[in-house]
PDB file of N, CA, C and O in Angstrom:
ATOM      1  N   MET A   1     135.342  67.208 146.284  1.00  0.00           N
ATOM      2  CA  MET A   1     135.499  68.729 146.360  1.00  0.00           C
ATOM      3  C   MET A   1     137.176  69.191 146.879  1.00  0.00           C
ATOM      4  O   MET A   1     137.827  69.159 147.924  1.00  0.00           O
ATOM      5  N   ALA A   2     137.416  69.695 145.202  1.00  0.00           N
ATOM      6  CA  ALA A   2     138.859  70.466 145.640  1.00  0.00           C
ATOM      7  C   ALA A   2     138.973  71.522 146.286  1.00  0.00           C
ATOM      8  O   ALA A   2     138.164  72.385 146.627  1.00  0.00           O
ATOM      9  N   GLU A   3     140.699  71.301 146.513  1.00  0.00           N
ATOM     10  CA  GLU A   3     141.289  72.038 147.751  1.00  0.00           C
ATOM     11  C   GLU A   3     141.360  73.635 146.696  1.00  0.00           C
ATOM     12  O   GLU A   3     141.616  73.597 145.493  1.00  0.00           O
ATOM     13  N   SER A   4     141.213  74.308 147.095  1.00  0.00           N
ATOM     14  CA  SER A   4     141.139  75.773 145.885  1.00  0.00           C
ATOM     15  C   SER A   4     142.462  76.695 146.185  1.00  0.00           C
ATOM     16  O   SER A   4     142.916  77.486 145.358  1.00  0.00           O
ATOM     17  N   LYS A   5     143.022  76.474 147.516  1.00  0.00           N
ATOM     18  CA  LYS A   5     144.182  77.309 147.794  1.00  0.00           C
ATOM     19  C   LYS A   5     144.746  76.178 148.549  1.00  0.00           C
ATOM     20  O   LYS A   5     144.114  75.273 149.093  1.00  0.00           O
ATOM     21  N   ASP A   6     146.195  76.373 148.504  1.00  0.00           N
ATOM     22  CA  ASP A   6     146.998  75.832 149.860  1.00  0.00           C
ATOM     23  C   ASP A   6     147.421  76.625 151.128  1.00  0.00           C
ATOM     24  O   ASP A   6     148.450  77.285 150.982  1.00  0.00           O
ATOM     25  N   VAL A   7     147.179  76.649 151.617  1.00  0.00           N
ATOM     26  CA  VAL A   7     147.333  77.589 153.442  1.00  0.00           C
ATOM     27  C   VAL A   7     148.612  77.487 153.259  1.00  0.00           C
ATOM     28  O   VAL A   7     149.102  76.442 152.831  1.00  0.00           O
ATOM     29  N   VAL A   8     149.300  78.498 153.541  1.00  0.00           N
ATOM     30  CA  VAL A   8     151.116  78.736 153.190  1.00  0.00           C
ATOM     31  C   VAL A   8     151.287  77.676 154.534  1.00  0.00           C
ATOM     32  O   VAL A   8     150.396  76.980 155.021  1.00  0.00           O
ATOM     33  N   SER A   9     152.523  77.764 154.913  1.00  0.00           N
ATOM     34  CA  SER A   9     153.110  76.905 156.201  1.00  0.00           C
ATOM     35  C   SER A   9     153.357  78.166 156.804  1.00  0.00           C
ATOM     36  O   SER A   9     153.520  79.203 156.161  1.00  0.00           O
ATOM     37  N   PRO A  10     153.395  78.041 158.524  1.00  0.00           N
ATOM     38  CA  PRO A  10     153.340  78.857 159.499  1.00  0.00           C
ATOM     39  C   PRO A  10     155.014  78.665 159.671  1.00  0.00           C
ATOM     40  O   PRO A  10     155.446  79.469 160.497  1.00  0.00           O
ATOM     41  N   CYS A  11     156.105  77.756 159.065  1.00  0.00           N
ATOM     42  CA  CYS A  11     156.884  78.218 159.554  1.00  0.00           C
ATOM     43  C   CYS A  11     157.729  79.720 158.593  1.00  0.00           C
ATOM     44  O   CYS A  11     157.744  80.226 157.472  1.00  0.00           O
ATOM     45  N   ILE A  12     158.448  79.931 160.236  1.00  0.00           N
ATOM     46  CA  ILE A  12     159.119  80.911 159.952  1.00  0.00           C
ATOM     47  C   ILE A  12     161.192  81.171 159.943  1.00  0.00           C
ATOM     48  O   ILE A  12     161.764  82.251 159.791  1.00  0.00           O
ATOM     49  N   ARG A  13     161.804  79.906 160.139  1.00  0.00           N
ATOM     50  CA  ARG A  13     162.486  79.295 159.632  1.00  0.00           C
ATOM     51  C   ARG A  13     163.574  80.024 160.808  1.00  0.00           C
ATOM     52  O   ARG A  13     164.515  80.797 160.631  1.00  0.00           O
ATOM     53  N   HIS A  14     163.006  79.421 162.064  1.00  0.00           N
ATOM     54  CA  HIS A  14     163.073  79.467 162.885  1.00  0.00           C
ATOM     55  C   HIS A  14     163.155  77.901 163.852  1.00  0.00           C
ATOM     56  O   HIS A  14     162.927  77.747 165.052  1.00  0.00           O
ATOM     57  N   CYS A  15     163.467  77.127 163.064  1.00  0.00           N
ATOM     58  CA  CYS A  15     163.537  76.047 164.082  1.00  0.00           C
ATOM     59  C   CYS A  15     164.161  75.611 164.925  1.00  0.00           C
ATOM     60  O   CYS A  15     165.267  75.200 164.573  1.00  0.00           O
ATOM     61  N   SER A  16     163.782  75.467 166.507  1.00  0.00           N
ATOM     62  CA  SER A  16     164.334  75.202 167.226  1.00  0.00           C
ATOM     63  C   SER A  16     163.192  74.741 167.821  1.00  0.00           C
ATOM     64  O   SER A  16     162.177  75.430 167.923  1.00  0.00           O
ATOM     65  N   LEU A  17     163.328  73.251 168.351  1.00  0.00           N
ATOM     66  CA  LEU A  17     162.236  72.676 169.918  1.00  0.00           C
ATOM     67  C   LEU A  17     162.911  73.031 170.600  1.00  0.00           C
ATOM     68  O   LEU A  17     164.115  73.284 170.591  1.00  0.00           O
ATOM     69  N   ASP A  18     161.990  73.088 171.413  1.00  0.00           N
ATOM     70  CA  ASP A  18     161.878  72.795 173.415  1.00  0.00           C
ATOM     71  C   ASP A  18     161.914  71.392 173.893  1.00  0.00           C
ATOM     72  O   ASP A  18     162.033  70.332 173.279  1.00  0.00           O
ATOM     73  N   GLU A  19     161.747  71.736 175.464  1.00  0.00           N
ATOM     74  CA  GLU A  19     162.259  70.550 175.788  1.00  0.00           C
ATOM     75  C   GLU A  19     160.314  69.794 175.798  1.00  0.00           C
ATOM     76  O   GLU A  19     160.289  68.834 176.567  1.00  0.00           O
ATOM     77  N   GLN A  20     159.292  69.985 175.325  1.00  0.00           N
ATOM     78  CA  GLN A  20     158.210  70.093 174.541  1.00  0.00           C
ATOM     79  C   GLN A  20     158.129  69.051 173.462  1.00  0.00           C
ATOM     80  O   GLN A  20     157.378  68.083 173.340  1.00  0.00           O
ATOM     81  N   ASP A  21     159.393  69.644 172.489  1.00  0.00           N
ATOM     82  CA  ASP A  21     159.271  69.022 171.227  1.00  0.00           C
ATOM     83  C   ASP A  21     158.610  69.918 170.262  1.00  0.00           C
ATOM     84  O   ASP A  21     158.296  69.594 169.116  1.00  0.00           O
ATOM     85  N   ILE A  22     158.396  71.233 170.889  1.00  0.00           N
ATOM     86  CA  ILE A  22     157.586  72.079 170.067  1.00  0.00           C
ATOM     87  C   ILE A  22     158.462  73.097 169.773  1.00  0.00           C
ATOM     88  O   ILE A  22     159.051  73.731 170.648  1.00  0.00           O
ATOM     89  N   CYS A  23     158.607  73.325 168.388  1.00  0.00           N
ATOM     90  CA  CYS A  23     159.109  74.625 167.485  1.00  0.00           C
ATOM     91  C   CYS A  23     159.319  75.659 168.240  1.00  0.00           C
ATOM     92  O   CYS A  23     158.550  75.642 169.201  1.00  0.00           O
ATOM     93  N   LEU A  24     160.193  76.773 168.231  1.00  0.00           N
ATOM     94  CA  LEU A  24     160.788  77.697 169.533  1.00  0.00           C
ATOM     95  C   LEU A  24     159.951  78.763 168.157  1.00  0.00           C
ATOM     96  O   LEU A  24     159.193  79.584 168.672  1.00  0.00           O
ATOM     97  N   GLY A  25     159.994  78.855 166.462  1.00  0.00           N
ATOM     98  CA  GLY A  25     159.773  79.832 165.707  1.00  0.00           C
ATOM     99  C   GLY A  25     157.867  79.622 165.642  1.00  0.00           C
ATOM    100  O   GLY A  25     157.105  80.555 165.892  1.00  0.00           O
ATOM    101  N   CYS A  26     157.403  78.226 165.260  1.00  0.00           N
ATOM    102  CA  CYS A  26     155.901  78.401 164.342  1.00  0.00           C
ATOM    103  C   CYS A  26     154.982  77.594 165.720  1.00  0.00           C
ATOM    104  O   CYS A  26     153.762  77.734 165.812  1.00  0.00           O
ATOM    105  N   HIS A  27     155.538  77.023 166.407  1.00  0.00           N
ATOM    106  CA  HIS A  27     154.848  76.861 167.916  1.00  0.00           C
ATOM    107  C   HIS A  27     154.721  75.278 167.551  1.00  0.00           C
ATOM    108  O   HIS A  27     154.764  74.491 168.497  1.00  0.00           O
ATOM    109  N   ARG A  28     154.552  74.723 166.103  1.00  0.00           N
ATOM    110  CA  ARG A  28     154.040  73.679 165.714  1.00  0.00           C
ATOM    111  C   ARG A  28     155.465  72.492 166.738  1.00  0.00           C
ATOM    112  O   ARG A  28     156.656  72.689 166.982  1.00  0.00           O
ATOM    113  N   THR A  29     154.248  71.005 167.150  1.00  0.00           N
ATOM    114  CA  THR A  29     155.095  70.050 167.327  1.00  0.00           C
ATOM    115  C   THR A  29     155.438  68.955 165.779  1.00  0.00           C
ATOM    116  O   THR A  29     154.997  68.713 164.655  1.00  0.00           O
ATOM    117  N   LEU A  30     156.637  68.549 166.821  1.00  0.00           N
ATOM    118  CA  LEU A  30     157.672  67.940 165.502  1.00  0.00           C
ATOM    119  C   LEU A  30     156.291  67.104 164.825  1.00  0.00           C
ATOM    120  O   LEU A  30     156.475  66.954 163.617  1.00  0.00           O
ATOM    121  N   ASP A  31     155.123  66.594 165.233  1.00  0.00           N
ATOM    122  CA  ASP A  31     154.786  65.560 164.449  1.00  0.00           C
ATOM    123  C   ASP A  31     153.925  66.253 163.558  1.00  0.00           C
ATOM    124  O   ASP A  31     153.790  65.820 162.413  1.00  0.00           O
ATOM    125  N   GLU A  32     153.064  67.720 164.098  1.00  0.00           N
ATOM    126  CA  GLU A  32     152.653  68.580 163.305  1.00  0.00           C
ATOM    127  C   GLU A  32     153.357  69.345 161.882  1.00  0.00           C
ATOM    128  O   GLU A  32     152.914  69.939 160.899  1.00  0.00           O
ATOM    129  N   ILE A  33     154.981  68.874 162.509  1.00  0.00           N
ATOM    130  CA  ILE A  33     155.859  69.605 161.153  1.00  0.00           C
ATOM    131  C   ILE A  33     155.837  68.590 159.552  1.00  0.00           C
ATOM    132  O   ILE A  33     155.813  68.790 158.337  1.00  0.00           O
ATOM    133  N   LEU A  34     155.864  67.361 160.591  1.00  0.00           N
ATOM    134  CA  LEU A  34     156.795  66.744 159.588  1.00  0.00           C
ATOM    135  C   LEU A  34     155.019  65.826 158.607  1.00  0.00           C
ATOM    136  O   LEU A  34     155.126  64.969 157.730  1.00  0.00           O
ATOM    137  N   GLY A  35     153.600  66.397 159.163  1.00  0.00           N
ATOM    138  CA  GLY A  35     152.504  65.800 158.765  1.00  0.00           C
ATOM    139  C   GLY A  35     152.028  67.323 157.821  1.00  0.00           C
ATOM    140  O   GLY A  35     151.621  66.994 156.707  1.00  0.00           O
ATOM    141  N   TRP A  36     152.003  68.835 158.040  1.00  0.00           N
ATOM    142  CA  TRP A  36     152.217  69.674 157.056  1.00  0.00           C
ATOM    143  C   TRP A  36     151.268  69.191 156.095  1.00  0.00           C
ATOM    144  O   TRP A  36     150.067  69.052 156.328  1.00  0.00           O
ATOM    145  N   HIS A  37     151.929  68.898 154.837  1.00  0.00           N
ATOM    146  CA  HIS A  37     151.687  67.991 153.337  1.00  0.00           C
ATOM    147  C   HIS A  37     150.902  67.246 153.441  1.00  0.00           C
ATOM    148  O   HIS A  37     150.354  66.741 152.462  1.00  0.00           O
ATOM    149  N   THR A  38     150.581  66.923 154.784  1.00  0.00           N
ATOM    150  CA  THR A  38     149.375  65.663 154.111  1.00  0.00           C
ATOM    151  C   THR A  38     147.960  65.673 154.887  1.00  0.00           C
ATOM    152  O   THR A  38     146.937  64.994 154.981  1.00  0.00           O
ATOM    153  N   MET A  39     148.568  66.932 155.415  1.00  0.00           N
ATOM    154  CA  MET A  39     146.966  67.734 156.176  1.00  0.00           C
ATOM    155  C   MET A  39     146.353  68.515 154.486  1.00  0.00           C
ATOM    156  O   MET A  39     146.901  68.923 153.461  1.00  0.00           O
ATOM    157  N   THR A  40     144.559  68.358 155.139  1.00  0.00           N
ATOM    158  CA  THR A  40     143.861  69.113 154.543  1.00  0.00           C
ATOM    159  C   THR A  40     144.306  70.596 155.174  1.00  0.00           C
ATOM    160  O   THR A  40     144.935  71.031 156.139  1.00  0.00           O
ATOM    161  N   ASN A  41     143.505  71.139 153.896  1.00  0.00           N
ATOM    162  CA  ASN A  41     143.690  73.327 154.000  1.00  0.00           C
ATOM    163  C   ASN A  41     142.178  72.827 155.446  1.00  0.00           C
ATOM    164  O   ASN A  41     143.183  72.693 156.145  1.00  0.00           O
ATOM    165  N   GLU A  42     141.581  72.662 155.901  1.00  0.00           N
ATOM    166  CA  GLU A  42     140.584  72.706 156.802  1.00  0.00           C
ATOM    167  C   GLU A  42     141.191  72.390 158.140  1.00  0.00           C
ATOM    168  O   GLU A  42     140.992  72.743 159.302  1.00  0.00           O
ATOM    169  N   GLN A  43     142.161  71.440 157.394  1.00  0.00           N
ATOM    170  CA  GLN A  43     142.946  70.444 159.067  1.00  0.00           C
ATOM    171  C   GLN A  43     144.092  71.993 159.075  1.00  0.00           C
ATOM    172  O   GLN A  43     143.715  72.712 160.001  1.00  0.00           O
ATOM    173  N   LYS A  44     144.945  72.442 158.549  1.00  0.00           N
ATOM    174  CA  LYS A  44     146.172  73.341 158.255  1.00  0.00           C
ATOM    175  C   LYS A  44     145.371  74.179 159.096  1.00  0.00           C
ATOM    176  O   LYS A  44     145.792  74.252 160.251  1.00  0.00           O
ATOM    177  N   PHE A  45     143.996  75.044 158.756  1.00  0.00           N
ATOM    178  CA  PHE A  45     143.566  76.084 158.865  1.00  0.00           C
ATOM    179  C   PHE A  45     143.444  76.149 160.961  1.00  0.00           C
ATOM    180  O   PHE A  45     143.864  76.956 161.789  1.00  0.00           O
ATOM    181  N   LEU A  46     142.631  74.806 161.066  1.00  0.00           N
ATOM    182  CA  LEU A  46     142.173  74.309 162.662  1.00  0.00           C
ATOM    183  C   LEU A  46     143.650  74.628 163.478  1.00  0.00           C
ATOM    184  O   LEU A  46     143.882  75.415 164.396  1.00  0.00           O
ATOM    185  N   LEU A  47     144.886  73.316 162.464  1.00  0.00           N
ATOM    186  CA  LEU A  47     146.018  74.349 163.006  1.00  0.00           C
ATOM    187  C   LEU A  47     146.835  75.184 163.795  1.00  0.00           C
ATOM    188  O   LEU A  47     147.449  75.199 164.862  1.00  0.00           O
ATOM    189  N   LEU A  48     146.550  75.943 162.707  1.00  0.00           N
ATOM    190  CA  LEU A  48     146.995  77.538 162.996  1.00  0.00           C
ATOM    191  C   LEU A  48     145.625  78.090 163.606  1.00  0.00           C
ATOM    192  O   LEU A  48     145.041  79.099 163.210  1.00  0.00           O
ATOM    193  N   THR A  49     145.478  77.785 163.981  1.00  0.00           N
ATOM    194  CA  THR A  49     144.474  78.698 165.454  1.00  0.00           C
ATOM    195  C   THR A  49     145.115  77.847 166.798  1.00  0.00           C
ATOM    196  O   THR A  49     145.699  78.586 167.589  1.00  0.00           O
ATOM    197  N   GLU A  50     145.090  76.545 167.126  1.00  0.00           N
ATOM    198  CA  GLU A  50     145.939  76.586 167.816  1.00  0.00           C
ATOM    199  C   GLU A  50     146.647  76.625 167.859  1.00  0.00           C
ATOM    200  O   GLU A  50     147.053  76.278 168.968  1.00  0.00           O
ATOM    201  N   LEU A  51     147.870  77.091 166.753  1.00  0.00           N
ATOM    202  CA  LEU A  51     149.054  77.726 167.200  1.00  0.00           C
ATOM    203  C   LEU A  51     149.350  79.530 168.050  1.00  0.00           C
ATOM    204  O   LEU A  51     150.023  80.025 168.954  1.00  0.00           O
ATOM    205  N   GLN A  52     148.140  80.016 166.818  1.00  0.00           N
ATOM    206  CA  GLN A  52     147.858  81.206 167.841  1.00  0.00           C
ATOM    207  C   GLN A  52     147.539  81.234 169.332  1.00  0.00           C
ATOM    208  O   GLN A  52     148.127  82.081 170.005  1.00  0.00           O
ATOM    209  N   PHE A  53     146.695  80.424 169.916  1.00  0.00           N
ATOM    210  CA  PHE A  53     146.680  80.094 171.244  1.00  0.00           C
ATOM    211  C   PHE A  53     148.135  79.533 172.320  1.00  0.00           C
ATOM    212  O   PHE A  53     148.510  79.875 173.442  1.00  0.00           O
ATOM    213  N   ARG A  54     148.621  78.586 171.364  1.00  0.00           N
ATOM    214  CA  ARG A  54     150.110  78.258 172.055  1.00  0.00           C
ATOM    215  C   ARG A  54     151.469  79.049 171.836  1.00  0.00           C
ATOM    216  O   ARG A  54     152.561  78.809 172.351  1.00  0.00           O
ATOM    217  N   ALA A  55     151.057  80.263 170.753  1.00  0.00           N
ATOM    218  CA  ALA A  55     151.685  81.546 171.221  1.00  0.00           C
ATOM    219  C   ALA A  55     151.719  82.633 172.248  1.00  0.00           C
ATOM    220  O   ALA A  55     152.571  83.128 172.985  1.00  0.00           O
ATOM    221  N   LEU A  56     150.857  82.748 172.079  1.00  0.00           N
ATOM    222  CA  LEU A  56     150.181  83.467 173.558  1.00  0.00           C
ATOM    223  C   LEU A  56     150.867  83.057 174.937  1.00  0.00           C
ATOM    224  O   LEU A  56     151.449  83.712 175.801  1.00  0.00           O
ATOM    225  N   ASN A  57     150.502  81.434 174.760  1.00  0.00           N
ATOM    226  CA  ASN A  57     150.753  80.344 176.343  1.00  0.00           C
ATOM    227  C   ASN A  57     152.055  81.236 176.345  1.00  0.00           C
ATOM    228  O   ASN A  57     152.526  81.924 177.250  1.00  0.00           O
ATOM    229  N   ARG A  58     152.485  81.020 175.082  1.00  0.00           N
ATOM    230  CA  ARG A  58     154.379  80.633 175.376  1.00  0.00           C
ATOM    231  C   ARG A  58     154.594  82.147 175.349  1.00  0.00           C
ATOM    232  O   ARG A  58     155.754  82.260 174.955  1.00  0.00           O
ATOM    233  N   GLN A  59     154.093  83.386 175.559  1.00  0.00           N
ATOM    234  CA  GLN A  59     154.325  84.893 175.462  1.00  0.00           C
ATOM    235  C   GLN A  59     153.988  85.209 177.089  1.00  0.00           C
ATOM    236  O   GLN A  59     154.897  85.662 177.785  1.00  0.00           O
ATOM    237  N   ARG A  60     152.909  85.006 177.564  1.00  0.00           N
ATOM    238  CA  ARG A  60     152.361  84.948 178.819  1.00  0.00           C
ATOM    239  C   ARG A  60     152.003  83.270 179.700  1.00  0.00           C
ATOM    240  O   ARG A  60     150.888  82.774 179.864  1.00  0.00           O
ATOM    241  N   PRO A  61     153.127  82.789 180.068  1.00  0.00           N
ATOM    242  CA  PRO A  61     153.389  81.712 180.837  1.00  0.00           C
ATOM    243  C   PRO A  61     151.701  81.922 182.083  1.00  0.00           C
ATOM    244  O   PRO A  61     151.083  82.675 182.836  1.00  0.00           O
ATOM    245  N   PHE A  62     151.782  80.164 181.253  1.00  0.00           N
ATOM    246  CA  PHE A  62     149.839  80.450 183.203  1.00  0.00           C
ATOM    247  C   PHE A  62     150.429  79.897 184.146  1.00  0.00           C
ATOM    248  O   PHE A  62     151.155  78.904 184.112  1.00  0.00           O
ATOM    249  N   LYS A  63     150.023  80.751 185.305  1.00  0.00           N
ATOM    250  CA  LYS A  63     150.811  80.754 186.078  1.00  0.00           C
ATOM    251  C   LYS A  63     149.273  80.806 187.542  1.00  0.00           C
ATOM    252  O   LYS A  63     148.649  81.867 187.540  1.00  0.00           O
ATOM    253  N   PHE A  64     148.765  79.634 188.705  1.00  0.00           N
ATOM    254  CA  PHE A  64     148.108  79.896 189.396  1.00  0.00           C
ATOM    255  C   PHE A  64     147.987  80.748 190.808  1.00  0.00           C
ATOM    256  O   PHE A  64     146.905  80.830 191.389  1.00  0.00           O
TER     257      PHE A  64
END
């Protein structure tokens, strides 16, 4: 099955890794950034969903 359209990278050119090696701009790990071009569109869509949760958690840190 051919890929219909490439998924646009979430990179916003605000590249800086935090202490957990997660980009402060796009919320991807270094491995996810490096592997983006080899992911299928399905994998990219799944990652984009995960990135939304990471962004929300960064804005509202979990507290006990």
